[in-house]
N, C-alpha and C positions, 0 to 999 in steps of 0.2 A: 147509635151513630151520632147522638147529640154532642155538642161541645160545651164544656163548662168554661165560663169566661176566666182567663182568655185562651189558654192553649192546650189544656189537657182534656182527654175524652171522658165523658160521663161514664161512671161505672167501671173505670179501669182499675185493676188490682195494682198493688205495689209491685215494683219492678221484679224483686226476687220471685214472687209467685208467678207473674206473667212469663218470666224467663224460663222457669221450671216447666211450664206448660209448653212453651215454644220448643224447648229442647227435645221434647218427645215427638215432634213432627219431623220425621226423617226426610220427607219430600221437601219441606221448607228449607232445611239445612242444605240439601243438595242444590236447590235453586239458588240460594244465597251464595254458597261457595263458588259455584260456576260463574255467577254474574260478577261478584266482587273481585275475584281473581282476574277475570278478563279485563275489567275496567282499570284496576291498579297496575296491571302489566303494561297496558297501552299508555297509561298516564306516565309511567316511568320512562317510556321510550320518547315521548314528545317533550318531556321536561329536559331530558338529557341533551336535546338538540340545542338548548340555549345556554351559552356560556355565562350569561348574566342573570340566570334564574334567581340566585340568592339576592342579587341587587334589586331585581323586580319585586321580590317578596318584601324586602326592607322598604322599598318605595311605597308599596301598597299599604304596609303597616303605618308608615309616616303620614300618608294622605288621610287614611281613616282616623288616625289619632287627632290630626288637625281638625277634621270635620267634627269629631265629637267634642273637642275642646271649644269650638266656635259654632256650635250647632244653631244657636239662636240667630246669629248673623247670616249664616248660609240659608236658613229656612226663609227668612224675610226676603233675602235676595231672590230665592227661587220663586216665591209668591209673586213678587213684582214682575219678574220676567214672564211667568206663565200668564198673568193677568194682561200684561202689555201685548201679548200675542193672541188674545181672544179667548183664553181659557178661564175657567172659574175654579178657585181653590177653596176647599172646605177643610176645616180642622176637626179632627175627632179625638176626644180624650180616651175613649175606650171602645170595646167591641160593640156595645149597645148603640152608642152614638154613631159609629161608622155604618152599622147595618141600617139604622134609620135613615141616614143621609142617602145611602145608595138606593134603598127601597123607594124613598120619595122621588128620587130622580127618575127611576125606571117608571114609576106610576105616571109621572108628569109627561112621559113620552107615549103613554097609552100602550105599553108593551106588557105582554103576559109571558114572554119568553126572552131570555138573553143568552148570548154565546160568550164563553169565557176562555181567556188565555190562562194557562197554568199559573197559579199564584199562591205562594205560601201565606201571604198576608191575609188573603180572603179565606183561606182554610183556617188560619189562626183565629179569626173572629167568627167563624161559623156562618159565613155569608150565605152559602147555598141553602142552609136550613132556615135562615131568617127570610130569604126571598120566598122559599116555598111556603112558609107560614103566612106570607103576605100575598099569596096567589100568583107568584112568578116562578116559572121553572128556569133553572140555570143549566145550560148544556155545556159540559166540559168538552173542549175540542182537542186538547193534548191527548195523544193516543193512550198513554199510560193512565192519565186521569180518567179518561173515558172508560177504560177497563174497570177501574176502581168504582166509578159511578154506576155503571150498568150491573156490576156484580154486587152492589150494595155493600161494599167492602170499605176498608180503611187503608190509606196509603202507608207504605212501610219504608220509603226512601225519599229523600229530598229531591233528587234528580229523576229517579226512575220509580215512581210511586207503586208500580205493579211488579216490582222486582221479585216478589215472592211467588209470582204466578209463572207457570211454564206455558208452552204453546198450546198444549191440549186443554189446559184449564181456561185459557183465554178464548179458544174456539167455543167452548161450552158457554162461557159468559155471553159471547156475541150471539150465539144461537138463541139464547133466552131473551136477549134485550134488543135485537135488531129485527126489522121487518124482513130483510134479505140476509139469509145465513151465509157465512163464509164457505167457500168451496172446499177448503181443507184447513189444516192447522199450519200450513206453510206460511212464513212471514209475509210473503207477497200477497197471498189470498186474504190474510187477516187485515193487512193494510188497505187492500182494495175494498173490503167490506166496510171498514171504518170511513174510508174516503166517500163512498156512496152515501153512507148514513149521514155524514157531516155536511156534504155539499149543499143539501137542501136547507140545512140550518143556516149556513153562511149566507145564502142568497136571500133568505126571508127575514133575517134578524134586523130589528130596528136599533137595538142597543147591544153594545159589547162591553165587557168588563175585563180589565187586565190588572196585573200587578206591574211591578217595575224592577228591573235589575239595578238601574242607576238613574239618577236625575242630575243634570248639569246645572248648577246654581246660576252660573253666569248668563245662560241663554234660556233657561226654563225648558230645556230639552229632556224628554223622557226616553229611556232606552230599554228595550226588551230584546233579549237574545234567545233564540230557540233553534230547533233542528228540523222541524217538520213542515214549516210554512203555514201552519194553522194560525199562528200569531199574526202573521202578515195579513191573512184574510180578516181576522177579527179587528185589526187596527185600521183597516182601510175601507171595508164594505159598509158597515152600519152607519146610520146617520149620527148616532151619539156614542161617544166613547167615555167610559168612566174608569179611572185608574185609581186603585187603592194601594198606597205606598207607605211603608214604614219610614218614619222621619229620619232614620239613620242611613238611608240609601243614597244620600247625596255625595257628589264629588264637586269640588269647586269649579273646575274648568275642563275644557275638552282635552287639554294636555294631560290632566290627571286621568281622564277616562281612558286614554290610550294605554296606561299601565294595566288597568283592569281588563281591558279587551285582550290583553296577552295572557294575564294570569287565569282568568275564568275558564276559557275553553279547554286549556291544557289540564286544569285541575278537575274539571267536571266531566266532560265527554271525551277527554283525551284527544282533542282536535287542535290544530294550529289556529283555527279561527272558527267562529260559529257560522253555520250555513246561512242563518238569517239573523241579521242585526237590524232591527227597526228603530228608527229615531223620529220623533215628532215634537214640534214646538208649537203648542197652542193649536190654533185653527188656521188652515190655509184655504181660502175660497176656491171652490171647484176641485179640491184635491183632498179626498178622505173625509172623515166625519165633519159635520157642520157644527157640532157642539162637543166641547171637551171639558170634562170635570176631573179635577185631581183631589182626591181625599187623602190628606196627610194624617197618618195614624200614629198615635202615641202608644196606648195600650200597654203600659208598663215600662216603656223604653226610658222615659225620663227618670223613673225610680232606679232603673238599672244603671243609668249614667252616673248616678250619685255614688255608686259603689266603686271605690278606687281600684279594687282587684277585678270585680266581676264585669266592669264596663267594657273590657276588651272583647267580650262576646258580641258586642254591637258592631265590631269590625266585619263580622261574617258576611260573605258574599254568596252564600248558599250554593257552594260548589259541590258539596258532599264528599270531598276527598277524604275527610276524616272517617266517614262511615265505611269507605271501601277498604281501609287498612285496620279497622278496629276488630280485634279478635272476639270481643263480646258481641258486637253487632252481627258479625258474620255467623254466629251460632244461634242468636235469638231472633234476629230480624227486627224491623222497626216497630211493629205493632206492640211488642212487649213493653215499649217505653210509655205507652198510653198517652202519647203526645203528638201534636202536629209536627213537631221537630224531633226526629229520632236521632239515635247515634250519639257520638261524643258531643257534638255541638248542641244537640237537644238536651243532653244531660246538664249543661250549664246554662242554656238559654231559657228553656221552659220554666224551671223553678224561679228564675229571676223575673220573667214576664208575669208569671202567676203571682209573685210577690207575697207568698205565704208559706213559710217553712213549717208552719203548723199543719199544713195539708200533708197527710201521710204519703200519698202517691207522689206528689211533687218532690217531697223531701227524700224519697228513695232514689231519685234519678242520679244524684251525684255519686252514688255508690255503684252505678252501672258501668264500672270501669276497672280495669286491672292496673291503671296508672303506668302503662308501659311507655307512653310518650310518643307512639307512632303518629298519633293525630297531630301533635305539635310539629313534627318533622315535615308533614306534607301540607299543612295549612298555608295557603297562598298569602295570607295576611298575618301570619305568625301569631295566631292566638295561642297563648300558653294554656291549653285546655287542662292539663294536669294540675297546674297551679290554681285555676279557678275551681276545679273539682274539689281539691282539698280545702279550699277556702269555704265553699258551700257546705261541705261536710261539717265543718266547724260551726257554721251558721245553723245547720240542722240540729246539731247536738245542743247548742245554746237555746234553740227554740223549744226543746223538750223540757227545759227547766232542770232543777236540781233534785227532783224527787223520783226520777226514773230509776229503774234497777241499774242501768249503765252509770248514771251519775253517782248513785250511792256506792257502787263498786269502785269507781275511780276515787271517790273521797276516802273510802276505806284504804285503798292502796296508798294514797298519799300519806295517810296517817301512819301506815306501817313503814313506808320508806323514810319517814322523817326521823326515825329513831333506830340506831344500830341494833339494839337489843330486840326490839319488836320485829325488825327485819329478819334477824337470825332465827327467832322463834317461828316466824312464818315459813322460813326455809325448811326447818325441821318438820313442821306440820305438813308442808307440801310434799316432802319426800315420801310420805305414806301413800301417795297416789301411785307409786310404783307397784303397789299390790294389785292394781287393776290392769297392769300391763301383761301382754302376751307377746313373746318373741321381741321384747324391747320396744313395743308400741302399745299405746292405749287406744283401743278401737272405739270405746264409747265412755265419755265422762258422764257423771251423774248431774242432775239438776240443770242449771243454765249452761254448764259446759257442754251439754249434749248438742247444742246448736253448732259448736265448733267442730265436734267430731262427726256431725252428720255428713260433712263433705270432705273431711280430712282426718288422718290419724294424728295423735299427739305423741311426741317422744316420751318415753318413760323418764321420770326424774331420777337422777343418780342417788344412791343411798347416802353418799357423802357429798356435802356441798364443797364448792371451791374454797370458801372461807375456812371450813374445818380442815380440809386437806392442807391448805397453806399453813395454818396454825400448827398442825402436826409435823409437817415436813420441813418447814423453814424457820418459823418463829422459835420453836423449841430448841432447834439446833443452835441458832445464834444466841 
């Protein structure tokens, strides 16, 4: 369950191996198919209600690109606004520094337990594990995150972390992890069991930790959107609130925020608006937490920003629309990606935040796609995920160097293609592979070619090449 800095799970196999294992789990595939089909059908309905949906997507893209192009300016503006309203801003270069800052703040309050709002950033840096190592227990209050935590499991979806679990499995998790068992596996009884379990935590917590969906640079306002009300409890009841936020989550103004409050709920939960939208600006005497700390997290984002193609991944607003339309994700689930960020967006974001294409597991993620383009079509901020995937595949190949079997084979092919005589000789030699064919198909190639035919047949090579046929039927006649 440990996290390797910054975003991939320790001990995770490369994606092809993990996907092969996931495909054998028929219950998992049924759970995923039912959930993703339901979400994307509902999303299509609420999106169709807006005549200006494409203009909203273009506006979201433009705002995010402006933020990324002027990130230094907006971050300084945000820091000044938060500080002016009584908050304290901390800067964290990486996961280790962010975890140390948060743990020190919790210890300063004398707390040995904190309540948490669902946060991808804190999962990315392994904050729960860092707090536990420091003697502090973190209690997840989002229902799906609670299921994952009590089940000692890993999340498999950005929006619905327990999407791989059905009701019966969730009931069993609650029976093992809660003092009061749920009455049944009916959704109402499961929710009631979670409500009783969490209410005591909310009322006794001194410190809460949250992520942030957005931060308004002009006013220093932090925005969290959610559907259960647990976030509102965490953001108002404890005496101290600590927010960990990726530096790319900025919007310049409230007018810009308006665009995303239309894009996000329709793309994520297929709702016209979020049931709970919580906004706070620093500290307000007599209302909510008395101390507020904002931890601004880099953790590979600055390096990602330097990539002209890959930087568009930082537009992501964590809606998960790309996961719900991805044929690969629907069949393998999120845990096969071995990353806090699964699905198509994870396949381009995780390798860049990790910053090491020599890492075999991270380098396998850009290949976790059929390049069908469905993710690009639904992305509310128009991230061209297929473009970034192919870009990162090229980076992965370059990272391997020129002495790999693949590089040697490509160099040999280039040598053959550079000369007509060599090319024609290779064609003649290749035609001998037809001797391996049965009924016009080659079921298994020898040597390295076996990896190709493990999952597909190869067509038999014709006895006569097109060049030879053309020479015989046209050149000789003329």
